[in-house]
N, C-alpha and C positions, 0 to 999 in steps of 0.2 A: 647315683654318681657323685653328688655333692658330698655325701657322707664318706665315700671312698676317698675322694680328693682330700678331705680334711684329715683322715687317718694317715694318708701318705704324707701330707704336709708335716704332721707330727713326727713321723718316721724320718723324714728328711732332716728335720731340725735336730733330732737326737743322734743322727749318724753323720753329721757334717764333720769332716776331718778324720773319719775312721776308715776311709777308703785306702786301697793299696795303690798309692801313686796317683798320678793325675789322670783324670778321665779324658778320653778322646773327645767328649762332647762338652768341654768346658766353656764353649762359646758358640754363638749362632744357634740358639735354641728356639723352640716353638713358643710363640707368645700371641695370644688372641684367640678368636673363634675361627675355626677352619671348616669350611664346607667341603663337600665331596659330591661326585656325580650321583651317588645313590640318594642324596638328599632331595633330588628332583622328583623322586617317587612320592614325595609328600611325607606325612606323618608315619606311614608304614615303613618307608625306607629309612627315615631318621630313627625310628624305634629299633630296627635291626642294627643300625650303627651303634646306638647307645648300648644295646645288649652285648654286642661283641666287644665294645670298649670296656665295659665292666668285666668281661671275661679276661681281658688282658691284664687289668689291674689286680684281679683276684689272684693271679698267679705270682705276684711279686714276692710273697713270703717264701715260695719255693726257690726262687732265684737267689734270694738272700741266704737261704740255708745252704744252697749249693756252693756259693762263693766262699763259705767258711772253710771249705776243704781244698781251696786252691793252694798250689805250690808251684814254684818255678818250673819244675819238670812236667807237672800236669798241664801247666799253661802252654808249654811248647807242644805237648802231645795234642791238646785240644785244638790249637791253631792249625796243626798239620791235618787233623781229622776234618776240620772245617774246610780246609782247602780241597779235600776230596769231594766236596759238593759244589764246586765252582766251575764256571765255564773254562777257567784256566787249566783245570784238570781234565774236564770232559773233552775238550778239543784235541789234545794229544791222544786221548783214549780212542777217539773216533779215527784218527789217523792210524793208530796202531791196529785197530780192528780192520780197517780198510786195506792196509798194505800188507799186514802180516797174517792175521787170523781168519777173518771171514768178511768179505767185501759186502755181502748182503746185510749182515748184521750191522756193519759199520754205517751204511746209509740209513737203515731203519732207526738206529740209535740217534743219528743226526736229526731225522725228522721228528722223532719223539722228544728230543731235547728242545727243539723249537716249539713244539706244542706245549711242553711243560712251562717254558719261559712265558709263552703267550698267556696261558690261563692264569698263572700266578701273577703276572704283571697287571692283567685286567682286574683281578681281585684287589690287589694292592691299591691301584689308582682309583678304582670305583669306591672303595671304602674309606681310604685316607685315614687310617688308624695309626696311632703312634706306637713306638716300641716301649719296652718296660721303663719305668721311671728311674731316673738317675739324678741324685741319690734316691733311695737307699741302694739300688743295684749299682755296683761298680762295673762299668762297661770296659771291655778289653779290646774293642774294635769299633771304629767309627762307622756309624750307620746313617746314611743320607737318604735312605729309601723308606717308604712306609712299611708297616709291619706285617699285617695279616692278609693273606696266608704267607707262610715262610716259603721262599723259593727253594732254599736248601732242602726243606722237608719234601716239597713236591718232587724235585729231581732225585732226592735220596730214596724215594719210593719207586718212581717210574723207571729210572735207568738201571739200577742194580737188579731189580726184580724182573725187568724185561729181559735182561741178559740171561738171568737164571732160567726163565721160562723158555727162551729161545734155545739155549743149550740143552735143556731137558727134552725138548721136542725133536730137535734136529741132530743130536749127537747121541750115540749109543755108548754111554759111559757106564762103568761098573757102579755098583751100589756105594762102594767106599768113595769113589771119585765124586759121585753126585752129592753124597753127604758132606764131604770135605768142601766142595764148591758151595754148597748151601750155607755152610758155616761162614765162609768168607763173605758171601753176599749179605748175609744177615748182619755180620759184624760191620761191614761197610755201611749199610743202610742206617742202622740204628746209631752207630757212632757219629755219623754226620749230624743227625738230629740232636743227639745228646750234647755235642760240642757247641751248638748254638745256644742251648740253655746255659752251659758252663760259662761261655763268653759273655753272657748277659745281654745278648742282642735280640733275643726272642723270648716271648712268654710261652708257657705251656699251651695256651690257646692258639698261638701262631703255629706251633709245631703240630698240634692235633688237627687243626683245620687244613694245614698244608698236606699232612699225611692222608686225610680223608679225600682231599681233592686229587692227590696222586693216585690213590687206589681207584677212584672213579675213572681217571684218565687212562690208567693202565688197563683196566677192565675193558674200556672201549677200544684201545689200540690193539690189543691182542685179537680182537674180533675182525679188525679191518686191515691189519698189516699186510697180509697176503694179497688182498684186493688192491691196496695202494701200490705195492711193488709191481704187480701185474699191470696195473693201469699205466704206471710210469714207464714200463718196458714195452708197451704195445700201443699206447695212445698216440694217434697221428698228430693231434694238436695239443698234446699234454703240456708242452712248455707254455704256450699262450694261456691256456686255461689255468694252469697253476699260478702264473704271474698275476692274472686278473683276480683270482681268489685271494692271493696274498695281499694285493693292494687294497682289496675290500676289507680284509681283516685288519690291516694296519690303519685304514681310514676310520673304522668304527671303534678302534681301541681308545679307551678314555685316557685323557692326559692328566697328569698329576699337577696339582697346585698346592704349594710351590713346586716348580719343576724338579724332577729327579732324573736319574740315569736309566730308569727301568724301561722307558719307551725306546731309547736308543739301543739298549742291550737286546730288547726284543727284536728290533730291526736287524741287529747283527746275527742273531740265531736264526731268524727267518731267512736271512741271506745265505747262511750256511746250508739250510735245508734246500733252498732253491737251487744253489749251485750243485748240490748232490743230485737233485732231481734232473737238472739239465744234463749232467754227465751221464746219468742212468739212461735217459731217453736217447742221447746221441750214440751210446755204445751198445744198447740192447738190440738184439735181433740183426746185427750187422756182422759180416765176416771180416775180421781184422787179423792182421799178422801179429798184433799185440794182444797178449792175454791180460784181461782186466780183473782176473781173480786174485785173491790174496795169496801170499806165498805158501802158506800151509795148506791151501786148497789144492795145490798141485803136487803135494808130496806123495811119493809112493814108498813102498817097503824097502827099496834098494838105495834110498838116499841117505847119505851120511848126516847124522844129527849136527855135527860140528859145522858142516857146510851150510846147513839150513840156518844155524845161528849166525854165521858170518854174513850170509845174504840178508838176513833180517836186519842186522846192525848196519850193513851197507845201505839198505833202503832208507833207514831212519837218518843216517848221517847225510845222505844226499837229499832226501825229500824234505826234511824240516827246514834247512836253509832256503830251499826253493820257495816254500810257502811263506817264509818270513820276508824274502825279497819281493814276492808278489804283493804281499800286504803293504809293505812300505811304498812300492812303486805305484800301485793302484790308488792307495790312499792319497799320496801326494798329487797325482794327476787329477783325480776327481775333485779333491778339495780345492786345489788351485784353480781349476776350471770353473767350478761353481762360485767360488768367492769372487773371481774376476768377472764372471757373467753378472752376478748380482750388483757388483759395483758399476758395471757398464750400463745397466738398465735402471740404476738408482733404486734397487730393491734392498731394503734394510735386511741385514743378515748377521748372524753371530754363530759361534761354536760353543755349545754348552759344555762339551768336554774340556775345552780350554779354560772356561770359567771354573769348572769343578777342580781342575788341577791347582788353581790359585786359592782353593779353600772357600769359594763362594757358594757353599751349600749349607742349608739348615740341618742340624742334627735332629733326627726324627724321634728321639726319645721323649717320653712324656715328662712334662714339668707341671707345676701347680698352676702355671699361667695358660696352659692349653685348655681350650673349651670346645665343645661341640654345640652346634645350633640346637635349641630346645626341640623336643619331639612335637609339641603343640605350641602355637603362638599364644603367649600369655599377655593379655591386656589388663592392666590394673586400673580399677576405678579411680577417678580423680579425687573423690572425697574419702578414699580409704587411706588410713594412716597406720604406720607400724612403729612400735617402740624401738625396735632394733633395725631401723631402716638402713643404717650404715652396713651392717653385716649382710642384709638381704641384697643390697646394691652390689656388694662384692660377689655374691653368688650368682646374680643374674648375668647371663651371657651378654657380651657387647655385640656390636655389629660384626659380621664375618669379615675376616681379612680379605681385602681386595687386591687383585694382581692385574697389572697392566698387560695388555696383549703383547706377546713377545714377537720379535721379527722372525724371519725365516731361519730355522736351525739347519745349517749345512751338514751337521753331523748325521742327520737321518738318512739322506741318500748316500752319503759317503760310506757309512757303516754297512748299509745294505749292499751296495755295489762291491765294496772291498771284500766282504766276507763271501759274497757270491763267487767272485773271482777266485778267492783262496780255495774254497771247497771244490769248485769246478776243476781247477788245475790239479788239486790233490787226487781227485777220484778218476780223472781221465788222463791228463797229460803227464802226470808223474809216472804213470805206467809206461809211457813211451820212453821216458828217461831210464827207467829200470830195465826196459828191454834192450836199449842200445848199450847200456853199461853191463849187460849180461848178468843183472841181479835177478835171474830167473832160474828155475829148475828144468 
């Protein structure tokens, strides 16, 4: 690792001033020795961390080679492709599936998205590994989260390919349609991962590890998706059981030091999954005058295509503002209540998302000042002397960076409850609105 750091130091010096504009990580960089939860496993855990760290740095020449082919038009394209792997894209996609295409697929995708967020966030926080070095890599997007595994890579595998598997199993499409859909899914999945390399925010090791984790998660989920959907549709105490399981998973989730947004984002996506599950349990097996199926699930041969398109657009025009209003209202009520309660009982609290908006986050890209704790504790004899003691002293890690205990972060319950309410309303009560507005077939 020391040899790799020296090589990168020379590359940094030779490439200073050759970047394309100002890097998003020009300040607030990593400096010092950073420990991670995996270090608590002793030399075995620290050895794994060092090996993965070396794998991240080894991929630097690949990123440097890729950035030579950057152009303004390609930059815009890659930023758009990267957006296709974010929760800001997957959330409207889940609404589209739930309201328009296939309600069952929509709720299963929501649950799978939460699982993908959780496993990727656990890996990031447990390992605490930096992103590619800048310079020599010119970063086109600020990254305040740890690197390995790549969340975009995990979601870019599990969600597109689960949709493909679901459609292949449950829909009788022609060979041409299946092949065309396969090409769309493959382009979506691989372009998301390629965009992260192009933007310089992930190394090949991050992408490969995220892809492998995504394949493992997808292989597991396709074995249990029918069981989960049946359990949530018929379990008498499934709401309480699911809530307890989620709380246990969030409690054992490792926390990042320094703090990042990953845990809060995981709480948001688990809230989405929990809201979908609550709606599923409340509506399954009961006779309602409201149909909870997606619009296209009720289409018959005599329905006009133009009428279906108008109804679909109407659902989106009405439903999306409802969800936005629910988000704003619930967030304000919960955050105000929790903040006031903490102040009343003299419990120190803060909002990490508010601090992050002010730019109070460390950029997680590697610099020459970043160090890992040594694999083995090295004690040097007192009578041993070295001719190049100065250089050895620079290579020897210092004491790990220490972080003071943080007060209560109100964002955690706020995000969980807000996104639970949003998905619950979207899956259950928006169908009431669609029914009374006659946005049905």
